[in-house]
Every structure is written in C-alpha cells, then in structure tokens.
N, C-alpha and C positions, 0 to 999 in steps of 0.2 A: 504493500499500499504507499501511497506517496507521502513520506514521513514529514516533508517540508510544510505542509498545510497545518501541521500540528504543533510547530515552531513557536506559533504564537502563545501557545498555553502552556509551554515549558518553562520551569524555573522561575514561575512567579509565587510571589508569597501568597497572593491571594488568589480566590477564583473570580473569574470573570462575572460583571453583574448584571448581563442581559436576562438571564432566567432567576426569578425569585420562589424559592418554596415556601408554599402555605400549609401544606397538610401531607402528612406521609400514614399511609395504610400499609402497615408492614405486617407478613405473616413468615412464622420460622419455623422451622422444624428441625431440633438438633438431634442427631444419633449419637448416645453416649456411649456406645460400645465401640463402633467404628471411628468416634470422634470426629465426625463432619456435621456439616449442617446445610440444607437447601433453603431457600427463601424467594419470596416474591416482595414487589414493592410496587405500589402506585402511588406517585408523588403528585398532588395538586400543585401546579405552579402558575406564576403571573410571567408571560412573556412580555418584557418591558422596552424591547428595542430589537429591531428586525435582525434575526439571526438563522443560519442554517445549522449551528452548532449548539448542543446543550454540553457542558462541561461541570462535571461534580465529582466528588473524590470517591474512589474505592482502593483498597489495598488488600492484597492477597486473597482476591475473590475472583473467581471466573464467571463473567456475565455470558448468559446465552444470547448471542446477537439476534437470533430470530425471535427472541420474546421482546424485543426493544421496540416498543411503539409508543408514538404521541397521538393523543386524541383531542382534537379541539373540538369546540361546539358543533361543528358542522363536518368533520373530517378525521379519518385516520390516517397518520403520516408512518410508514414502516422506515425504520433506520436503514441508511444507505451503508453506512461502516462504523464499527464500534470498537475503538481503539483503547487498549488500556495503557497507561504510560507508567511504569512500575515506579521509577526514581521520582515522579513527581505526585504519586499516589493519587492519580487523576483518570477518569473515565471519559474520553470523548466521544459524543454520540454524534454522527453527522446525517442531517436528511438532504433528500434531494431537492428539497425548495425551502424558501425562507419560511418560518413557521408564523402562523397570524399571531398580532399580538394579542393580548388578555390571556383569559384563563384556558388552563389546558391540562391535562394528566398524562404525565410520562411513567410508563409501566416498564418494569426490569425483572427478569428471573434470574437468580445467581445461586452459586455454591462455595462453600468456604470450608476451613479445617478449625476444628476446634482445640486452639493450640495449647502449649504447657507455658506460654512467656509471660502468664499473668497480664495480657493486654488485649483488648479487643473482645471477642467472643471466645473464652477460654473455658478449659477443664481445671477442676481441681480435685484432689482425691480424697477419700474418707474411708472409715471402716465401718461397716454394718454387720453386726453378728460375726466379727471375724473374717468379713469377706471384703475386698479391696472393691470400692466402687468409684465412679466418676460423677461428678457434679458439673452442671454449664453455668458459668458466671461471666457477667460483664464488667469491664473496666475501659470506658471511654475516654476519660480526660487523660492528657489534652485532646489528643487527635487521633482516636483508634475506634470511633464509631464506625469510619470507613472500612474497618476490617469485619466487621458484622454484615452491614447492608451499603450500598451505593447512597451518598447523601450529600447536601452542602455541608460539610464538617468544619463550620466555623462559628464560633459563638455568637456571632450579630446577625446569623442567618436561623432567627427562630420560627417555629412551626409548630401545629398540633401533631400528635402522634395517635394513631388509633392502632393497637398491637394485638396480634392472636398468634398463641404459640400452640403447636401441635406436640404433644409430650407423652410418655409413657404414663399411663392412668393412676399408678400408685404414688406418683412423685408430686410433691409440692411446686408449684409454677408461680412465681411472682413477677410483678412488675411495678412501674412506678404508680400505676392508678389500680383500685380496687376490680377484679373479676366481675363482669355484668353478665357473663353467660357460661356455663360449662358444658359440654357434651361429650359423653364418655361413649365410645364407639369400640367395645371390646377391651384389647389392651392398650389403645391409644386414647388420649382426650384432647379436645380442642378448646382452649379458654380464650374466652374474648374479653379485652379489659376495655375499661371506660374510655374514651377520648381525653388525653391529657390537656390542660392549659398551654398556651403558646410557650415554649421552651428551647433550649440549645440542645443539640444532637449529644454533646459530651455528659448530658446529665440522664439519657435514656437508660435504662437499666432492665434486666431481667436474671432471674436465677432460678434454676431447675435441679432439685434433689429431693434427699429426704432430711425432713426438719422438724422438730419439737418446737412449739412456742411458748411464750407467757404472754398474757395480754392485760391493758389497763386502759382506762380513759382519762383523757384530760378535764378540767373543770369545765370546758367548753363542749365535752360530748366527743371530742375526736379519737377514734381508737388507736391506740399505739401498740403495736407488738415486737418482742425482741425473739428472733428465729435463731437456734442454734442447733449443734448436732443432736440426733437423739440420744436421750439420756443426760444432756447436759442443761435441762431447760431452767432449773431452778438457778444456775449460774448466770442467767439474764435478769434476774429479778432487780440487782442494783442498777443495772442500766436503765430497765424500764422506769424504775421509780425517778432518776435523773431526767430522763426524757419528760416525764409527765409532768413536772414540775417546771422544767425549761421553756415549754412551749408557751404557757400562757404568760411566763414572765418575758419573753421576747416579743409577743402580741402587743403587751403593754409597752416595752421599750422603743419598738419600732412605729408604734401606732397603726398597726395593720394585723390582720388573722392570718394565722397560718393558711395557705392558700390550697391545700388538698384535702380531700374527704379522708385520708387515713396517712398513717406513717408506720412505716415497717423498718426495723433494724435488724441486720443480720450478719453473724460471724461466719466468715468464710476461712476454711483451713490454709488454703495458699493464696496470699494476698500481698502485693509488693508494697503498698505505701502502708500508712496507719490504718486510714479509713478513707471513703468516697462519698461526697454528699450527694449523690444522685436523688434527682426530686423524689421524695416520697418512699423511695428504697435506698436507706443508707447502709452501704456494704462497710465491714469491719475485719480487720485480722483480729483473730479471737482475743489476744493480750490486751486489745483495746476494748472490748465490750464486755468479755465475760469476766465475773467475779465472784470466787468461792469462799464463802465465809471460813472454811476451817484452812485451806492453803495459799491464799492471795494475801500478798502483802499490803501494808497501809499505801505505799507507793504505788501498787497497782490500783487501788482505788479511786487515787486522785487522778492517774493516768486515764481511766475510764471516763471519769467526770468531765476532764478538760476535752477529752476528744469528742465525746457525745455532744457537748455545749457548742464546740468549734462546728460541728458537721450541722447541727440544729440551726446555728447562727445563720449557716450558708442557706438554707430555707428561703430565707429573706435575702441576704446579701449575698448574691452569686446567682441564686434561682430565679427568683423573682426579678430583681435587679442584676443583669449580667454585664461583665467588663466587654466592652466592645470588641476588644482584641487581646493577645496574650500578653501584649506591652502593659496592659492593666492588671495582669494576673494579681501583683500585689495587693491592689484593693480587695480582691477577694479574700486571699489568705491573710495579709497582715489586719484587715478588720475582724476576721472570723476569729484569729488568735487573740486579739485584744478583747472581743466582745466575749469569747468563752471564759476569760478570767473575771469578767464582770458578772457572770452567770454563777461560776463557781463560788464567788464571793458572797453572792446572795443565797446560795445554797448551804454553802458550809463555812461560815465566817471565821470559824476558830481554826482553819487552815491556812489564816494569814497568806492567802494565795497572791495579793498584790506585792508583797514582799517577795514572795517566790517568783513572781514576774520578772524580777531583775535578772534571774538566770536567761532569760528569753534575751533580755537586752545585751548581756554580756555575750551570749552566742553570735548576737548580730555585730556587737563590736568587733569581736576578734575576727570574724570574716572581713569585715569593710575596712580592717586596719591593713588589709593586703592591697598591693598596688595591683594585683590581679582579681579585685573584688568587682563589682559592676554597679551601675546605678540603679535606685528601686525600679525607675521605668527603663525597660531594655527595648530596642527596636528588635522584633522578630522577624527575621526573613525567611526562615524556613522551619516547617515543623520539626526538622530534627534538633532545632537549638532550644524547643521549649522545654524538655527535660530538665535542663540543667538549672533553670532559674526557679524551680522548686526548691527553693536552698534558704539558709537563714537570712539572705537580703529579705526576700520577699515575704516571708512569713515574720521573721523576728525584728528586722530593722523596721519592717513595714509597721508592725504591731508597736513597736516604741515610739515611732515617729508620731502614730496616731493618739499614743497615751500622753505625748508632749504637748501636741496639739489640745486635747480634752484639758489639759490641766492647765493651759495657758487661756484657753476661752471659757474655762468653767465647765462644770459638768452639765448644768441645766440647759445652757445656750447650745452646747455640742447636741445634746439628745433631742431637743427641738429641731434642729438643723436636720439631723438624720431622718426624723419622722416625716420632713417634707422632701428629702431626697427620695426617700424610698417609695412615696406616694406619686412625685413627679414622674420617677422613671419604672414604676412597676409595670412589668411585662415587658421590658424593653433592655435597652443597653446604654451604659454611659462609660464615659471616659474619667480618667482621675480629676481633670479641670472641672468638671462638671460637680464632682463632690466639693470641690474647694470654693466654686462660685457660690452654692447653695448656703455653705458655713460661712461665706463672706456676706452674705446678704443678711444672714440670720444675728452675724456677731458685730458687723461693721469695722472689723479689722481686716488688714489686709493679708488675707490667708494666701491667696494665690502667690504673692510675692514671697511669703515668708516659707511656704510649703515647696515651691520650686527648688530652692536652693538645697532641700532635703530629699528631693525625689529624683530631679534631673541630672544631679551631679553625683559620682560615686564619693565616699568616704565621710569624714566628719571630722571636726576641730578639736584640737586639745587646746583649753584656755588656761594660760599660764597667768597666776596671781600674786602679786606682792602689796604690801602697805606702803606708801610712801606721803608723808605730810596729809595723814588723815584721809588719803584718797586711796582707793582701790584700784591698781592699774592691771588691766586686762589686756592680753594680746592673745589673738586667735590665729593658729596654722594648723594646716592639715595634718591629722595624725596618722603616720605609719608604723607599723611594729618594725619595719627595717630601720627605723632610726632616721629615715631620710626624711626631708621636708616636701610637702607638695605646696600648690600655689591655690587650693580650694578656699572660698571664703563663704560662710554662712550669716544668715539672720539668726541669732542664737537667743531664746528665751532666757535669760540669765535670772536666777533667783539666788538670795544669800541669807544667811542667818548669821548673828554675830552675839556671840557669849549666851543666847538662849533662843527658844523659839519664838517668843514674843516678836524679839528684834528682827524684823524680815523685810527685805525690799526685792522687787524684780522690775525688771527693764529689758527691753530688746537691745541687743548688741548687733549694730549692723557694720560698724567699721572694723578694719583690721586691729586697731589697738584703740582702746578707749579708757578714761581715768573717771572712775565714779566718786561721787563727794559721799563717804559714808560718815562724815562727823556726826551726824545725828544717830548714827547705830553706835559708835565708839563711844557715845557720852562724852558731853563737853569735859567733865572734870577728869583730871588724870588717876583719880583714886581707884577707878574701875580696873586698874592694873591693865594685862594685855589678854583680852578675850580671844576665845577662839573664833576663826571664821570659817563657815563651810559653804561653799559655791556649789549650785544645783542641787537645790535642797530636795531630800528625799528621793533623789535621783530621777527625776522626772524627765530630764533632758537627755538626748541621744548623744553624748560629748563626753570627753575626759577633763579632768581638772588637774593642773599642776601647781603645787604650791611651792612658795620659796621655803628654803629651811626652817625659817623662824615659824611660819604658819604651819608647816608641817609638825614640829615638835608640838605646838599648842594642841594641835588636834589628835596626837598620839596620847598627850596628857587628857583631851577629853573624852577619848575611848576609855583609858584607864578609868578615871573618874566616873564612868557611865552615865556621860551628859547628853550623848548623842542617840539620836532614832536608829532603830534596826538599818534602815534602807542607808542612811548616812554612813553608817560604819561600812556597809557593804560595799558602798561607793569608794570610799576611800580606800580600802582595801584593793579593790578591783583596779583601780585607776593605778595605785601604786604598782601593782604587778605587771601591768602593761607597760607603763613607763620605765621599768627595770628592765623588761624583755627587750624594749625599744632602746636600750643602753642611755637612757635619759637619767637615769637614776641607779645607784650601786645596788647591788645585791644586799650588802649588810644593812643599807636603810631598809629595804623590803623585810628582811629577816627581824629587825627591831620592831618594825609595825606589827608583824604576825606575832611577836611574843606579847604585844599589847592585849591581844585577843585570848588570853589564857583562861580567862573567867567568863568567858562569852557564851551565854546559853541559847542564843538563837538558831533555829535549823538552817536557815538560808545562809547566814553569815558563816557559819561553823562548815556548812556544806561546801561552800565557796573555797574557804580556808584549806579544807583537805584537797579539792582539785588542785588548788595551786600548790601545797606540799609536794604532791606526786609529781608535778612538772618540775620544780624547784630540784627535787631530789635526783632526776633524770637528768636535768642540765648540768648539775654539780658533779655527777658521775663522769660526765665528758671534759667538764671544765677542770676541776680540782678533785681528781679521784681520792688523794690522800685527806680530804675533808669529809668525804661521803658519809663515812661512819658517823662522824661528830654532827653532820647535819641531821641525819636519821634519827640520832638520840634526841637531837632538839625538839623535832616533830614529835616523837613519841611522848616526851614529857609534856609538850605542848597540849597533847590532845588526852593525857591521862586524867587531867581534872574532871572534864565533861564525861570522859569513860567510867571514871568511878561514880561520879553523881548519878549517871543512869544506870549502872550496875549490868548484868546480864539479862536478867528476868524483867519482862513487862511488870510495870506496877498497876495495881487497879486504878481505872479511871484516869490513866495518864492521857496526855494528848496524842493525837494523830501525829503531829511534828516529832514529838519525843521517839514514838515508835520508829519513825522514820531514821532519826537522827542517831538511834542506837545503833542501828544495823552499818550505818556509813562510818562511825567512828570505830567500830570493831573490825570492820573491813580495812579501816586505814593501819590500824594496830598490827593487824595479821600481815599485810603487805608490806609493811615496814619492818617485819621478821621480829616483833615484840613477842618473846617466848611464853611468857605466860597465858597472852591471849590465845595462841596458837594451840597450847596445851589444853586449856579450859575447852577451844573449839572442837578438838579432835575427840575430847572425851562425851562432849554431848553428840557428835556426830556418829561415834559407835551407837549409842543409846537410841539414835534415830534409825540406824540401820536396822535395828530390830524392831522397832515400832514407829511406822511413818506417821503416826497421830501423837506421837510424845507431846507433853508440853515443853519440854527442855531444849526443842527446837521449832519454836513459831517462824511463820514465812518472813517476819522481819529480820530475821537473824541469818536466814538460810544461806543467803550469798557471801555473807561475811565468813561465815563458817567453811563454805566451800573453797573460798579464796585461801581460808587458813590451811585447810587440806592440802590443797596444791602445793604450798610452801615446802612442804615435807617430800614431796613426790620427786624421785629421781628414777635414773634407770634401774638402780639396785633395790630400790622399795618403790615398786608401782601400786602397791594396793589401794592407795586413797583414790588413785585415779580410776583403776577398775571399779572400785565402789560407787564411785561418782557416775560413770557409765551406766552402771546398774540403775541408779535412782533415774538417770535419763531415760532409760529403755522403759521401766516400769511406770512412769506417771504418764496420765493423759492430758494433763492441765499444760497448755502451751506456755505459760508463767514460769511453772517449773522447769520445764524444758530450758527456757532462755536464761534462767537464772544458773542453771548448770552451764551452759555453753558460755556464758560470759564469764564465769570463773576460770574454767578450763586453762585458759593460755595466760594465765598469772603465774603458771610453773616456771620455776628457773632453770630447767635443765633444756638444752636445746634439742635434744634427741627425743625427748617426750613432746615438746612444742611441735616438730615436724609431725609426729603421729596425730596430734590434736589437728593440726591444719588439714591435713588429709581425712581426719574423720569429718570435718565440716564439708567437706565436697561429696562423702558418699550418701547413699540414699536414705540413710537414716535421719537425715537432718533435712528438712525441706528447703529448698534453695532461698526462700524469703528470710531464713533464719541464720543462715550462713555468717551474716556480718556482724552478729553478736558475738563471735567469737574470735575476732580478728585482732582485739587489742593485746598484744603480746607483751611479757616483760621485757626489760631491757636486754636480759640475757638472750631474747629470743628474736630480736630486731633482724639481725643478720640472716638466721633461719627462714624467717618470714620473707624477706625481700628475696632470698634466692628461690625459695617456695613459689613466691608469686611468678618469677621468670619462668621457672619450670612448667608452671601450670596455667600460666597465661591463655594460651590458646584455648583450653578447655574451658576455663573461666568467661572468657570472651564470648564462646560459643553457648554456654548455659545462659548467661545474662543477656545477650544482645545488647541492645542500647540503653535499657532503662536506668534510673539513678543508682540502683543498687550495685551495678560495675562499678560508678565511681567512689563507692565505699571501700573498695578493695584498694584502690588506688590511696586514697588519703590515711586509711589506716595502716596501710604498709610503709609509706615512703615518708610521712611526716615527722616521725619521731627521729629521723636521723639529726644529724648537727654536723656534718662537715662538710667543706664545697667540693672534696673530690667524690663525696657519695651522691651529691646532687648531680654533679656531671654523669656518674654511671647511671643515674637513671634516666636522665636526659638521652643517653645513648642507646639505651634500651629499647626505649619508646619512640625514638625517632623513626623507625620505620614501620612503628604499629598505631600511630595516631589516628584517632577518628573524631569527627566534629563533636560526638558527644562526649568525649573524654578530655577534650583540649583542656577546657577551663579548668577542671579538676586538677590535671597534670600541673598545670603551671602554677596553680594556688599550692601543691602539694610541695613542688619544688621551691617556691618562694618561702614556705614554711622552714624549709630545711637551712635555707640561707640566712633567715632569720635566727634560728637556733644557733648557726655556725658564728654569726655576728655576737650573739649574746655570750657563747662560749669564750670568745676573744676577749670581749670586754671583760668578763668575771677573772681571766686570767691575770688582766692588768690591774684589778683591783689591788689596792694597799690595804694593808690592815685587815684583809677579809678574814685569815684564819683567828688573828686575834678575837675579832667580833664572834666568829662562830664559836671558837672554845668558851668564850665568856657567856654565850646564850647557853650552849649545851650543858654546861655545869653550873649553871646559876642554882642557887638553893632558894626555894620559894618558902 
C-alpha cells in the first residue's frame, strides 16, 4: 500500500481533529484460558471537517478490514484501506470519498491478547481451591485503552460508554457502571451495563474473575462495595469504612455530589501501580486496599486510608474535571495527593497526618534538587514519555505547592475557589491556568504570576538568612544537591517567627535579595536577648532555608529547650541534611544538630532522623571508613532513649504513631548492628516460627525483626534466611510477603545477597513486588550492580517500558559514590538506552556524582574526627 499518504499522520503527538467521538458502544468477549479477546465497537462521531480519513488509536490489536464501515444518516461507506501504524499506535481508515459532515457511526471488529504486562486488557493470576486461574483486568492510564479497543485515546476526547461483556457465567464481571441486564445462556452470560456519563478513555474499566465482596451505603444512599479474592472479604471492611465516610466529605468539600450510581473498589493480585481511579470501579494492589486486624501493621492501615482517599478524590478532580493533556497530569496527581491528607486528617485526627505530609514534601525536594529533574508541567510529545512523569514531581512537589498556595490564600478562600472550579469545568477538561484564574478571581491575589514560577520552571530556591542592624537579610538562589548554583528565581511566600509563635510575619519575596525590617519582632528593648528566628513557619513552603552560624546555634538551643513545633523541627533537620549533602554545610554541624534530637518524641521527626542516619552512615563508610564504627555508635546512642521509652511490647491504648515508631526504631538499631536488639529479635522470631499468631511478634515489629534475623545470616549459617523464606511461602497476605521481601536484602553477605536477588526474579515473586527487595546493604552494592548487568536483558523483557523498570536502575545505581562507578554505569547503558529509562538513568548517575562530591568534601573536613569522638562517647 502507498505509505506516503500516511506520512501526514505519523510522529504526531496528538490525533487529528477532523472527527470527534461522542459515544462508544463496545462489546468484548475475553477468553481466560487462551488469553485472547475479541470485540466490536460502534463509535458515534461528529465529522467536523471534510476528510477521507479517520485516524484513531490502536495498539497490539488486529482489526478486520472487512468489518470497518462508516454509516451516515443516508449512506453506508466501506473502508478502502485500513492501515495499522504500530510505532505511532494508530489505525488509519481510508474511504473512497469524503465523508459527509455531521454525525455518523464508525464500526470495527478486532481481536487482541490478554497480556501479562499489567497494562491494557491484561490477565492476573489467582488461586482458587488450590487451582491456578486467570482473571481479566484493565489498566488504561495513561495511554493503554488503545490496547483493548480502537479509540480516541486522549483525555480531552471525552465520550459516553455503553459496555457489554460476554463472559463465563460463574464469574463476576464489573465495569464503571452498574449492570442493567444479564442474560445467561448455558455456561456463558452477556452482561450489559448502563451507559456512562461523559468521560475519558483512560478511566474506562472492566474486571472479570471470581470475587467475594463486602457492601455498605453512604449517608446519601450510594452503594459502595469492596471486592477481593474469595475468602478474603473481611479484609475489605476497613477500606469500605473509609470510602463510605470519604464520599460525603468530598461532596461537601467540592460542593458537588459523587456523580455515579455506585462505587466499587477491587483488589487485584498483579497490579503495577498502587491503585487506579477508574470512574466507579477503582482497582488496587492488595497491599493498598486490604487490611487484616491480626496481621496488618499500623503503617498498612495508614497506607490503605491515604490511597483510598486519593483515588476517591480523583472521582471529582480528574474524572469529573479532567486535565486537557498529560502536560497537566500534575493537576490530577498533586491535587489528589494533597486532598487525600485533608480527608485522612478529618477521619483520623490522632494520626497527625499533616506532619507526616512533610515526608511527601521531602521526596519532592530530593528529586527536584537534581539538575536532571523537570518542571511540574512537562511538554509531552509522545505517549512513551508519559510514564516517566508519574513521579515525585507530579505527585509530591505538586501536592506541596498546592499546600503552599492554600496556606498563603487561606483555607476558606481556597475551598470556595475549588468548588467554583469543579462547577465550571464539570464533564469537561481544564489546564493548569484555568485553576489559577479561578483562584485569582476568588482571592484577588496574583495567583497566576506566583504559581507560574513554581510550575513552569524546575527546581526551587534556598533562602539564606542572617540578621544585620535589626533587618533580616534574605537571598534566594536555586538549590542543587550537587552544590552548584542555578539561575532560577521564584516568588516566595515567606513566613517567619521570632522567639515565639505569637511574633510572626509573612510577605512575598519577589527579588533575588531583600532586607526585611524585623525591629517590631525583635522587640525594641535589648533585654530580650537573642531570640531564635525560624523562617518558613510549619514548613508550608516548598524551599529550603540556610541560616548563618549564629542563627543556627540559636535554633539548636530552641530544639533542645523544646520551643519549636514538630513541623519546624522537621524542617530544620531536613534542610540541614540537604545543605550538608550539597557541601554547603559541614558533616559535623549536621551531626551536632542530630544530637539535639535525642529526646524527640514525634514519629515524623524521628522517622526522618532515622532515614538520614542510614544515609550518613553509608556515606561515612565511603569517605572516612575509620570513623564508621564511631558514627554508628553515636546513632545507636541517639536512638536508645526513644527505644527504651517505647520498649518492645505495645502498651495498652498507645497511639497509632507510637506503634509505627517502635518498629522503625528497632529496625534502625538492628541495621546498625546493636547486639542486644538483634538477640531479642531472634528470640522472638523463634517463638513466632512455632506460632504465627503469638503476641510476642505483632505486625508492627515484624519487619524490624526480619531485618535483625538477616543481620546474622551468612553462607555458613543460612538458617534465618531459610526460615524467612518459609514465612514468605506460607502466608497469603500480600503485606506480609512485602515485609519479608523488603528485609531480605539487608543481609551483609554478598553471596546470600546474590541468591536473594535471583529469588526476586523467580516465579514465586509477582513481578510487581520484585522492586521491594532491591534495597541491598552496603556490602551488597557491587553484587547488585553486577547482577543487574547480567540480568538486564531478562529484566527489560519482563517489565517492558513501565515505571517498575526504572526502579531497578535507581535502586541499584544511586547508592554508589565514586566518579569511576558513574562512568562504568554510563558505559554499560550507552548501548542499551531507551526513551522510557533515559530520565531515570541520568538522575541515578547524577546522584552518584552528588555522593562522590559529598565524600570528597567530608574527607577535607577539619576536626571531623574530634567532633565524632565527642558525640559518640558523650555521657548523658
């Protein structure tokens, strides 16, 4: 066929606009044994400009050319040619003459494979009465509806969907809408669903398999069900409770009711992401939906809550109002992340979830401190580029700048504007600037100008502050973890407190440098002494702050004398760690600051302190190996106080946060090789092996204990490793499997590490779960890198282009800290690069360079060993 006439359609980021879809009448018949499906679709369209061609998306489908017809009100047109252009994922239908303008129906028949790559229309496996079976599931976001049926697979091409499924009669078949008719004919049944409201293709969904469910109703009478594997129904009760409470909460917050007649949530055994907000049929990985009173940890309960509230927020923000194109993905994800905390805080105020939100901000700041980061809004020119932006920038920086804006405009004004935004763009599409202009109208503030500096350019500033003549001198420069200076400039909503939270000020910093008059805050009389000054109060702003030595010392004193809020303590610690990594601050000053947190009680602050201690001990091992043991001893002493306060056993009526903290502290002590902790852990582990329901090893402690067990495993004593594999094989709870996988690689023997890494690739581990086991110990780094090179072709083939593949690279490459290693990685991937790993690869290599800079800076640091000795052997 003449290729040239298709050239105009090739390599285009978007489909041509001469035909617009309005309604899909879709019928599918999956074959769960042969793993194929057949289907037909009648698409009602509007031909808006003269054309002989209709171009739509299709991938990995074969379309029967004889079936392709276009019916206008007066005539039936048969297709002249049907061309599938696989690299552009489009099908071009050519007719012999121009199609009449106005409405018509395009009909196609097609078939495809139920793949095992967790995207499009795919198969997942489960066991029922000891027999392995397949279920059929969909995952269409971002651009995989085209793998199931030919369609205009772009978020702005909204249409209604009338879906019919032909399936084995004993199975449950679900879709976005409730079933309106079911006809059983022998061992097959045909299920027809109500027609959907107008929606984007990436939100269409169906699931076919064997399931149990639990059901409840919201205060408005909307039926909500949680479906899970047969026999696990009671594990759906907690998520059901969260959903039934959350829908009315969002109805009130957004000023609009939930727009469908029902909501189903379903746990899928093989699932690439955490969950997917399909309209009315939300799919989840089991660990993000199921909660077992006996064997789930407090952290699992929190994870289920934030994921469920995130997905339900999308039913408004994303599904009812949809981003116009993937450039605006962050609006969906950043917003749903932020609002999930709002809902969680309303349901469980005792979790102090807004303090834990700082962990989201930190992840965003960590990625955005790289030169290889990207702005919140990214131009997407090919669907292959979309996967990589489902990252900490879209979700976490996105959520953080929304929180910064809300805190600047005030919560009431912000909520009013959101309600008008939802009302104005319901059943339609919006861009980032549409949200800003509604917020600007409502608040009268220059939202557009302010926010463009945060979404259109990558990175963020570090604001350096010092006091001079009763003025606070502030300078902003772009912050890079590599220590280099960028030339970005932001409009920064600055807040500060001086000596107490009563004395506070806020203003917009618009210049590179500004001097602020703080006379009134400092108090005119000199008798007040030298009060502490904290900038970015409660850490609501997405930037870092660098204090001069004098102000830093005052803040350390304020931490020790317990004057500061939890959020502010977290911020001072996190900024100091980042500044130290960027070689703007010495390691000894970071360690001195860490020491002032010895009596800290708060979960979020301690959790960050623990993460930082892991990273510092690794970098110290590379930079100053002779100080490593002393630094480890300092960390063990630092965590001892809190570990003793909490003890090993849960206390009656203790908080959710203490339950999470106990496990993290014991985990840290075990990982740092604290013998008493490891011995006690092993003692409890042996009791647990004989009785899996014993009270001595509650779920909150299990990961810590498993890590402790692995610390003593080596090739001459494998017993702990074998025992953990038994635990893995005997449990059917995904959360427990994840706990085991994530602790195995903490082993210190490289030979065992190699066995563990190979175990991750075997059929006993679902490919979605493999990434949990990649965080190897320091001793295993080299082994893991060699393994990744040996297995790369296999891994690449298994994972294809999804984001799971990128995790292998970042987990294995990022921990190194030498320029030689960075070179070696570059050379290995030079001939193996692909567009969907390019960004991750560059980021990982940049992290190795940052580590290498840090190592060199620590080696040059004067008086480090005296500082370390003083801290490690200090008597409290």
